[in-house]
N, C-alpha and C positions, 0 to 999 in steps of 0.2 A: 519851754521845749516844744518842738512841733510834735503833733499827734502821730504816733508811729504807725505806719501802714505798710504791710507787706503785699507782694504779689508772688505767687508760684508761677514762675516764668516758663512753664511747660505743662503738657498733659501727656497721658499715657500714649496717645497716638500722634504726638508731634511728629512732623515728617522726618524721615530719616536721611535728610540731604546735607547734613552737616552745617546747616545754617543758623541754628539758634544762637550760637555765640555772636555771630554777625549782626543777627536781628536785635540782639539785646544791646550791642554796642550802638547801633543806630537809634534804638528806642530810648536810650537813657535820658537824653534831654527831654522828651515828651513825658516819660514817666515822673521825672522830677517836677516838671511844670504842673503836672496833674495833682501831685501831692504825695507820691509813693516815696517812702523813706528807705525801704529794704527790699531786696529781690531774693527770694529762695531760688538757688540754681538747681537744676537736675544733677543727679550724681555725675561728677566730672571724670570718674575713673573708667578705665577699661573694663568692659563686661564680657562675659564668656560669649555672648552672641555677636561680638565685634561691632560693626558698623550699625547694626539693627538693634543693639542693647539699649534698652531704656536706662539701665544703670544699676539695677537692684540685683542683677546676677553677678556681682562683683568678682572680677578675676584678679586684677592687679590694681592696688590702690595708688602706686606710684606712676602709673602710666596714665596721664591725663591727655592723650592724644599726641604722644611724642615718639612712640616706638611702633614698629611693625610686629604687632601681635593680634592674634585671632583674625588674621586676614586683612588688616587695615592699620593705618597709622591713626587716623582721625577717629574719634568716638562718633556716635550719632549726632552729636551736637557740634562737632568741629574739632580743631587742632588745639594743641597746648598754647600756641601762640595767639590763636583767636580767642581763647578763654582769657588769656591775659589782657588782650585789647578790651573785651567786654568788662572785665572787672575795673580795669583803668578808666573806662568811660563811666561806669557807675561812680566810682570814686570822685571823678572830676565833677560830676553833677550832684554831689552830696548824698549819694544813695549807698547804703551798705550792702555787702554780699553775704548771704547766708549759705553756707555749704552744707550739702547733703551728706551725712556720714552713715555708711552701710557696713556695719561691723559684725553683724549676726552670722554671716556665712560667706563661703567662697565657692566659686563654681568654675568649671572649665579646667580642671587640673592638668598639668602637663605630663604627669607619670602615675602609674599604679604602684601600690605598695602592698606588701602582705601585712594584714591587720588582724588582731584578735578581736572578735565581736560577739555580742550576745544579742538574740532577737528581743524586740520590745513590742508590747501590745500597743498600737497606735492609739487606741481609745483610752487607754490608761497607761501612760508612759512609766509610771512607777512599777508596773509589772514588767520586769526584766528577767528573762529566762536565767536559770542557774548555769546551764551548759554553755561554755564558750567554744568558739571553733575559729579556725583561720580561714581567711578569704583574701581576695584582691579587692582594693578599693582605691579610687581616684583621689588621692589625698596629698600628693606631692607637687608643689608649685615652685618651679625654678625660674620662671619668667626668662626663657632663653633670648627673646627679643630685647630685652632690657639689659642683660648682661651685668647686673649688679649696679647700675647706675641708681643713684639716690638711696639704695638700700641693698645690702647683700644678704638679707635674711632669707631663708628657704623655709617655706612652710611644708611641713611633713605630718605623718599620723600622730605625732605627739602634740599637734597644735589643734586637733579636732576631737569633738566628743561623740559625734554620730554621723551617719550617712543613711540615704534611703535606697542605695544600690550597691550591690557587691557582685564580684565575678569569681568563678571557680570556688564555690558553686554560684552559678548566675541566679540572683534572686532580687526582687524589689521588695520593699517593706520599710521597716525602721530597725536600725541596728546600733547598739551602743558600743562605741569603741573603748577597748580596755587599754589604759596606759598609766603612767605613774601619776597623772593628775586626776584620774577617774573618781577615786574616792567611793566607787560603789554605786554611783548614780549620777543623775543630771545636776546641773547647777541649781542652787537654791535662789531665792529672791527673784523669781520669774512668775509669769502669771500661772494661776492654777488650773486653766482649762486643760482638759485631758490628763488631770492629775498633776501634770508638770509640762509647761509649754516652752521649755528650753529649745527644742528642736522646731525648725520651721522648714528649711529646705537646704539643699546642697550639702557640702561639707560644713557641719555646724562647729563654729569656733569654740574652742575650750579656753574660756577666759581664766580658768584656774592656773594656766601655764604662765609663770612669771615672765618668760621670754615673749609670750604674745602680748602681754599687758605692756611690756616696754616697746614693742615694735609698733603698737597702736598709738601709744604716746608719741613715740618717734615721728609717725606719720602726721599727727596733728601738729607738731612743732615744725615739721618741714613744710606743710601747708602754709603755716603762718609766715614762714620766710619767703614763700612764693607770692603771696597775695596779701593786701589789706583785708582782714577778716572781721566781720561785724557780728557773725554768730554761726551756729551750727543747727541743722535739723537732724535729730537722732532717729534713724530708721528702726522699725520693728522692736521698739523698746519692751514689748511684752515678753520678748524671747531672749533678752539680754539681761544677766543679773544686775539688779539695781545697785548693788555694791560696786560693780565695775564703773557704770556711768557716773556714780557718786564721785569716785576717784578720778575718773577721766576728765570730767567737766571741771573739777577744781584744779587739776593740772593745767588745762587749757587757759583758765582764767589766770593762774599764776605766770604762765610762760608765753602766751599768745595774745589774748585779748582779755583784759580785766573786766570790761564792761560787756563782754560777749552776750548777745541774746540767744538763748538755748531753748529750743522747743523739742519735745520728744513726741513721737508717734506711739501712744499707748491707746490702741483702738478699742476702747471699752465704754459703753454707755452709762455705766453705773458710777456715779459721782463718788460714792464711798470707796470703790476701787481706786479711782484716780487719787482720791485724797490719801489712801494708803500708800500708793506709790510715791507721791510727793514727800510723804513723811520718810519714806525709805531713802530717797536721794537728798535728804536734808533741804528740800524746797529750793534747790539751786536752779531750777529750770521751770518752764512752762509746758503745758500739755494742750493738744487740740481738744476743743470741747465737743466731744463725740455725741454726748446727750443732746446738745443744742442742735447740731447737724441733723440728727435723726428727727428732732421735733420740727425743724423747719421742713424736712422732707414730708412728714406726716401732715402738717399744716397745708402744704401745697396740694396735697392729694385728697384730703378728707372734706374740704370745702366747708359747707354750712355746719358740719358736725364738730369742727374743731373749734375750741374756745381759745382765742388769741391771749386771753388774760393768763392762761397756763403755760405759754410757750417757753418761759425761762425756768419753770419749776424743776428742781432737781438737776440743774445744769452747773457745770463748773463755774461759768461766769457769774452765776448767781452766788455760788457758795465761796469761792476762792478767786475772785476777779483778777487778782494780781498774778495769777498763774494760768489764766485762760487765754488761749489763742483761738479766736472764733472764725469759722469758715462757713460757706454756703455750700462749696463742693471742692473736691480735689481729684487728683489722678486715680485714686482708688474707688471713689464714689460715683464717678462719671458712668454713663450707660455702657454696658458689656463687660465691667470690671467686677472683680470678686466681691467687693463691698458695696456694690451698686445701691445707692440711695439717692436718685437723682431728684432734683427740685424742679416742679413745673414752671415753665417760662414766665407765666403770669405773675407767679409769687416772687420771683428773683428780686425785682426792684424793692419790694417790701422786705425781703430777708436782708439784702445788702444794707438798706437803710438802718436796720435794726442792729447790725453788727458794726457798721462804720461810724454811726452818729452818736451811739450811747457812750457813756462815761467809762463803762466797765469793760475789760478785755482788750487785746490788741487783734485787729482783724487782719485775715489774710485773704486777698482776692485771687480767684482762679483764672489762669490764662485763658481757657476757653470761654469764660464769661466776657472777658474784655475784648478779645480778638475773634471769637467764634471758632468753630472747629467742624470738619467733615471727615468721616472715616468709616470704615467697614470692619466687621470682626464676626467671629462665630459666637453666638450667645449660648447660655445654659441649655437651650433647647436643641442644640446641634445645629440650628440653621444659621445662615449668614444674614447679617442685618447691616443696613446703611443707616448711620446716624448723623444728623445735622444738628449742631448746637449753635444757634444764632448768637452773635455778639449782643450784649445787653446795651442798648443805645444810650440809656441814662447812667451807666456805670461810671464814665469818666467824671460826669457832674457829681456824682455821689461821693466819689473819692476827693474831688476838690473841695466838696462841701465839709467833708471831715477835716481838711486842713484849715479851712476858712471859719467855720461856724460850730464845730463840735467843741465848744469851749465853755468853761465854768461848771457849776454844779447842775445836778439833774433832778428834775421832778417828773415822776411817772404819771401819766394820765390814764388811769384805769378806773372804770366804774362798773355799772351793771350790765354793760353791752359787751358780750363775748365777741363781737364781730369788728369791733374798732377799739384800737389802743393808740397811745402816743406818749411823748414825753417832751419836756422843755429842757434845753440847754441854755442856762441863764447868761452865759457870757461872763466876761471879766472886765476890768476897767480898760484892758488894752485890747480885747478882741470880742467880737459880736457872737451872740448865741443864735438859737434857732428853735422853731417849734416843729415837731415831727408828728404827723398823723397818718395812720395806715388803716385800711378797711378791707375786709375779705368779702364783704357783702356788698350791699348797694351803697349809693352816695351817703355819706355820713359826716361827722365832724365832732370836735371837741370844744367845750366851753373852758376857756383858760383865762386865769387871772394872773397877768404878768407883773402886777404891781405898778404903783404910780409913776415910777421911773420910766415905764414904757407907756405912759398916757399919750393918747392922740398920735400913735405911731402906726405907720402904713407898712404892711408886709406884703411880699409877693412870693409866689412858689418858685424857688430856685431851679426846679426840674422842669418849669413850664408845663406842669400837668394841669394847671388851671390858669386861665387868663385873667380871672378877676383878682383884686386885691382885697386885703383885710385891714381895717383900721380900728385900733382899740379905742375905747372910750376914755373919759377923763380920769378913770381909776386904773386904766391899763387892762381892761377886760375886753374880750371878744370871743366869737366863735370862729374856729379854724376849720374850714371844710376840707373833704377829701373825696375824690371820685370813687366810685365802686371798684373793688379789686385793684386798688392803687395805693400810692404814697404821695404825700405832699411834704416838702421841706419849706417851711415858711420862714423867710429871712427878712430883715427890715429892708425896705426899699433903699434906704440911704446907707446901707452897710458897705 
């Protein structure tokens, strides 16, 4: 089976010109030739911000750019028909479509309702005032532009557990909605930050409502009828009860895609927390390896002070590799975003080599690293900033190297040098392997014993970072060099 490789085909500042679906349709053959096996699509549903919505302000799950709602028919990424063309092109090129699932909240309600609420301490959400009062809240979603097409379900105050804004009295804060599903507090089996991290934003969906559970399952089944689905990316898993996703993912595998790849965004660097979440969802899915992404960020910033031998310590890919999706960056970590942990450009080739070519984990490439990005936004300092993320020139070759050479068992090359590490993929009877060496300091190298089956073999750098070749001796031994602050992927010249 081919090495699975994903790409996140968007970033937070992807242009709002409705062109992403068309670009993806046109890029599908190149991505397949490169070695990409799956594409993580941006949220395809209509958001509250209409044509400018990145998609995480979900308004209508069933409007994929088909209905005139929120001032537009198309989403930021294009129309429903263009989405279908893009997914068809992926399928025709043997690439799976991974759909983004945003279930934690809804925004942009159509009507206000009278609700009974209690004030909540946002620093400790378990501190909920005893005194309840009535107010108006934007909690009724009727989707007038869709007029019941695909689903006639109306979301109202019984479908939500909390809001951050009320009217009459007009007040911002955090408010627990009282209804028959409330049970006196927030959902359990969520992250423990702030006491209970059920609430994130907007109108917080009440998963204990059986009608809500069925509607979200109905949407998943409906999506499976619209498109060939290879998997799902689950947004904001820290805020959605684990018991719900445990049930929903199982239902999708039963009804939509038995072999679906499912990865949840549980953004926490502590591997023990991630291990606990995987236990709670019966190990049905993968998680993004947040700890590794943070380590890559620090390694790129700390220079001589960072010990590369410790890069994988305490990471998910080290502890539970079958459940680890590895990344260098994503739409939340890019500059000017809330979880900003950017990786310095000089280190990105090293980082991508370490997630793409190792045996453990499934890597996900970031759109801005493959195609580049330019944008401006206001930073945390209140000032406007211009950002340019250059395309990583060697990334296509690294993705191709994963498809061609990341084969067979792995031997790590770690000794007493904190500035230089590497590993060997020994290949199989059917497919060649490679030797990968990285250095964050000066020119360096690793002495490698590949065994007599690799005797008198000549190797070259697949990335053309070095023009020289390496030839093993009669026992299959050689020193494999690497330039300073760089990576070499050594492959047999006759491969």
